C-alpha positions, 0 to 999 in steps of 0.5 A, a space after each residue: 511488490 507487496 500484496 497481502 501481508 508479505 511481498 511476493 519475494 517473501 511469500 516464495 521464501 516461506 515456501 519450501 521447494 516441494 510446496 513451490 512446485 505444487 503451486 506453480 501453474 502455466 500461464 493462463 491456468 494459474 488462477 486457482 484457490 491457491 494461486 493468483 496471477 497479477 497481470 495489471 497494476 489494478 490486480 493488486 487491489 483486486 486480489 489483496 483481500 484474498 492475499 491477506 487471508 492466505 498470508 494470515 493463514 501461512 504466518 499464524 499457523 501453529 502460533 499464538 497471538 500476543 494478548 489483546 489488551 482489554 481496553 479494546 473492543 473486538 469482534 471475532 478476536 480469534 481472527 486477530 493476531 498480534 506479533 511480539 511488541 505490537 501495541 493496540 489500545 482503546 480501539 475497535 477491531 472487527 475481524 468478522 469479515 476477515 483477519 486482522 494482523 498487527 506486525 512486530 513492534 507496530 502500533 495502533 493508536 487510540 480511537 482507531 476503527 478497523 475492519 478486516 481483512 487488514 495487515 499492519 507491517 512491522 514497525 508501522 503506525 496508524 494514527 489516532 482515530 484512523 478508519 480502516 475498511 478492508 481490504 487494506 495492507 500497510 507495509 513495514 515502517 509506514 504511517 497511516 491516518 484518516 480514512 483508508 479502504 481497499 488499498 495497499 501502502 508499501 513500506 516506509 511510506 506516509 499517509 499520516 493525516 486526514 483525507 481519503 485513500 480508496 482502491 489505491 496502491 502507494 509505493 515505497 518511500 512515498 508521502 501524501 500531505 495532510 488533507 490529500 484525497 483521491 476519487 475512486 468512482 467516476 461521477 457517472 459511475 462509469 468505467 475507469 481508465 488507467 494509464 498503461 505504460 506497456 501499451 502507452 494507452 489508457 486501459 479499463 480498470 473497472 468501476 472502482 480505481 483510485 491512485 496508483 503512485 510509484 516509489 519515492 513520490 510525494 504530494 503536497 497538502 490538500 492534493 486531490 487526485 482524480 479517479 484512476 490517476 497514475 503517478 510515476 517514480 520520484 514525482 513531487 506533486 504540487 500546484 493548483 487544481 487536479 493533477 493530470 491523470 498520468 504523471 510521468 516519472 521524475 516530474 516536479 510540479 509541471 517540470 522535469 525533476 533534476 536528477 541530482 535534486 531528486 536523489 538528494 530529496 530521496 536521501 533527505 526523506 530516508 534520513 527521517 526514518 534512519 536510512 540513507 539512499 543506497 548505491 543500488 538505488 542511485 544506479 537504478 534511478 539514474 538508469 530510469 532517468 536516462 532512459 526517458 
């Protein structure tokens, strides 16, 4: 699970044993200046601002950023860090409200407007004219465009075209078609209800909550997601009108995805980024499919 710049596993791997012990707390008292607990899906977006700042400090401590090209307009450049191979040209970066981290070999195309806190993972790309409002994390080898606010996109996913993504979490190997947008506030400005798999009920997510999409899921062009929509793993979303607020795993339009077709389609998407579906993924997805 990615939150901030790193996944939770990567955070622990960067801590030595002594540090890990000093930051470990018992359930119920873990929330402190140094630690956070994720109890609900919506916590990812509510904690991401804090997590970017924490990861930025840990990753950049004692290191120097690559030189920021003079073609860019920057505000508080001391809070901007470019890893080796990062490319940023003719863009506006405002790091006055939080740090901006551009990962190894990542690219910010011309005309982008970025407000921190923001994290762009290794090999990831944000397309020309993209508007980023913090706190946003884009995972490695993902592609982003349009308007994005307070969201986390995991690795190898695409939101590459115009459209709004706000207060949302997008899993790995997902694709949002051109023009896809989500609502993050109800027209009544009331409490947003979000599907909870553990209780099989809709639970309160606060005033703002957008789209929560599981791994390997995809949405057709111009898809419009309602406030607080939950999409399961390996869904292909298309059709007229607004999709349901809860879309179960392995949904194809309004039908159930055939497992063999789902696995083939995942492999096709992975080949676009030079990867193939692994035996471990196949076994995991088979188990999930057969348990439904």
